[in-house]
N, C-alpha and C positions, 0 to 999 in steps of 0.2 A: 428386577423389582417392579411390582405392579404400580402403575401411576395412580396418584391420588386424584380426587376430584379437582383440586386446585391446578392440576396440570392440564385441565381441559378448559376450553373457552367456547362461548356461544358465538356463532357467526351467521350473518345473513349472506347466503350464497346465491348469486344470480342463476336463474334458470337458463337452460341452453338457448332458448329462443329470445332471451333478453327481455321477456315480457313481465318478469316479476322476480321475487326472491322466495327462498324458503329457509327456515331456521334449522341449523344442525349444531350438535355438540361434538367437537373434535379435539384431539390432542393439539395443544398450541402449535407445535412444530409442524404437524401435518396440515393444520388449517392454514398456516402462513404459506406453506408451499402451494396448496391448491388455489388460494386466492391470488397469489402472484401468477400462477399459470393462467387462470381465467383472465387476468388483466393484460396478458400478452407479454409480460416480462420474462426474464430468463429464469424460470423456476425448475427447469429440467434437472439442474444440479441438486436442488432441495429434495426432489422426489427420487432421484437416482441413487443417492448416497447409500440408501438401504437396500438397493436392488442386488441380490446375491448373484445374479447371472452376469453382472458386469465383470470385465477383465480388470486387473489392477490399473491399466492405463485408462480405461473408460471411467472407472470410479474416481481416479485422480482428477481427470478433467471435469467430471460432474461436481466434485467438491470445489474446485477452483471457480467454476461457473456460479455455483451457489454463493460463494463468498463475494464475487463481483456483484451479483444481483442484490445481495443484502446491502451493499454500499453504493447504490445507484440512485440518482435523482437529487443529489445535494446541490447541484448548480454551481456554486462557488463558495469558497471559504478563505479566511485569512487567520493568521495566528502569529504569535511572537515566540521566539525560542532562545534559550541560552545554550551555547555550545561549549562544553568543557573538555579540553584535550589533556590527556595524561600520557606522559612518556613511560618508558620501561622502568624508570627510577621512582615513579610516583609523583613527579613534579607536574604541576598543572597550569594551564592558562585558559582564559575564557573569552568568548566572543558573543555579541548580541546580534540577532538577525530577525528579519521579518519574512514571512512566507505567504504567498498567494497561490491559489489553485483555481483553475477553471475547468469544469467538466465539459467534455465533448461527446456528442451523441454518435457521430460516425467516424471519429478519429480518436487518437489518444489524448489524454488530458494535457493541459498546459500549466506549467509551474514556474514561479519566479521567487528567487531568494535574494534579499538585499541585506547587506551587513551595515550595522550602525556603530559598532564598537569592536575592537579598539581603533585608534586613529589610523594605524597602518593598513587596515582593511576597510575602513569606513567608505561607503559608496560602492564597494564591490558588488556587482549584481550578476546573478546566474539565471539564465532563461532556458527552459526546456519545452520544446514542442514534441511530445511523445507521439511516436508512430505505432500503429498496430502491428505492422510488419516492416522490416527493413530498419535502417539506422534512424535513431532519433536525431532531431535538430537541436543542438545545444550551443549556447553562446555565453561567454564570460566577459563582462566589462571590467576593465582594470583602470581605476581612476588615475593612478600614478602615471600610466602611459596614455591615458585619454583615448583608448581605442577598444573596440569590441573584437574579441578573439573567438573564432569558431573552434569548437572542440571536435577534432577529427574522430572518426570511428575507431582508429587504432589507439587513441589516447583515453578512451572512456573508462578504462580499468584503473586509471591513475587516481591518486588521492585528491579529494576535493578540498581545496585551501588547507592542506596539511592535516586533514582529519583522517579517521579510519573509514569514512564513507567515500566511496568512489563516485565519479560522475555518473556511472551506470546506476548506482543505488538510488540516485535522486530522480530518476525517471519514474513515471507511473508504471506500476507493475501490471500491465494489461495481460489478460488471459492468453491472448494470441502470441505473446512473446515467448511462450514455453510449451513444451510437451510435458506430460505428467505421468506419475505412477503412484498409486496408493500403496503405502507400506504396511500400516497397522493403526490400531487405536491404542492410546495409553494415557496415563495420568501425567500431567505436566503442571507442577506447582499448584496442585489442587484443582485443576481443570481437566475434564475429560476431553481429549483431543483426537483429531485425525492427524496422522503423520503422512506426508507425501513428499515425493521427490519431484522436482521440476528441473527441466533441462533447457537452457537458453537456446532459442532458434538462431540467434545472431552469431555468426562465426567469429565476430570480433569481441564477443563477451569475454570478460576476465574470469569467468567461472565455467567449470564443466558441469556442475549441478548445484542445486540448493535443496536442503531438507527443511521443510516447513511444518510447524506445529500450529494447527488452527483449532480453536475451541469449538466443540460440537454444537453448542447452543446458539452462538451468535456468529460463528465463522470468522472471528477476529484472529489476526496473526499474533501469536505469542512469542514465537522463537523461530529463527532462521539460521541454519548453518550454511556457510558459503565454502565451496571447495574450489581451489585454484585450478589453473590449467594443467597442472600435473596430477590432479585428483586428490590432493592433500587438503585437509581441513585448514582453512585460512582464517575465517572470522565467524563470530556468532553475534547475531543481533537479537536482543531481548526487548520486547515491547510490553509495558505494563502500566498499571494505574489508568485503566480506561474509564472514560466518562461518556455519558450519553448526551447528545446534543440534538436540537431541532426535532425533525420528524424521524428519529430513530437512527441517528448516525453516531457510531462509536469512534472516538479518537483517544489515542494513548498519550498520557502526559510525559512518559519517559521512553526514550530510545537509547539503549546502551549497546554500542558496537565494540566488541573486544577482538583484537588481532592476536591470534594464538602464536603466530610466527615471530612477531616483534615484541610482544608484551605491552603494546600501546593500546589505548582505548579512547573512545569519544562518547560523551554523554550529551544527548539533546533533551533539554527540559522544556516542555511546551506549556504555553499559557495563553489565555485570552482568545480562544477559538471563537470565531464569529462566522456564521453562515449567511448566505443570501445577501451579499454586500453590493450587488448590482455591477459586478465586474463584467467587462466585455473583452472582445478580441483585441481592442486597442490597448488594453492594459497589459497585453502580452506580446506586443509588437517589438521586434528586434530594434527598430529604429528609435524607440523611446528609451532604450537601456541607459543611454548617457544621462538622461534627465529624470530617471525614475526617482520617486520620492516615497 
């Protein structure tokens, strides 16, 4: 379908010698890609996704890089979440937690989860220092035992505090953690999407592959199928009710993880996202886990 005029935007583009600018009228998607490329950020994915000469593996990587570039530069953010666990009989229980995240420029992001409710998990804290390659560093503070427990690489596929999310799922999904393959384009719940497979590089991963649906306009993750070590479909994560925050950062209000093999599910309902809170490395120090507030 031929794009309408509303699909185009006027942009001031720097000249190559950086001595001035000139005005161009470009499709919004193309303009964004070119401007990111000029600024030195990772725009190769934005430009490459329409390159018909790419192999499926190259195009899959380009899409993953474009998605990462779109969600870069946020610095730090905090939010609250309600975790609702349902068993195979439909019975449910809930927990309240807080989440902090710190963006890293030359390493993986750092994340901290703190539980406030119910009483039996209050004060439990989970800290992740994501690595671009190799095993992530993960620690769990258990207030009942008053000790910090390191999560070993072999245990990262285990359930996080009884939920359908694993410890592995709570690490930042850095591009370098996977190899990729573009599969197809299709409609997913009213969104035009790219569908790609990604394969964990970590031999200790609990998954052989993941199939990811990303909307073509904003590169937001809408759905992920997780396949276990036997290659069977294990879980599906659906992310929806996205909202736009700050300088163009999308966050989903709802994360629903369904386990197809057990009939259990976990719903995370997010609220009160706040960006640029002045968090530092000290807020994600392992030694502060016992006293985190």
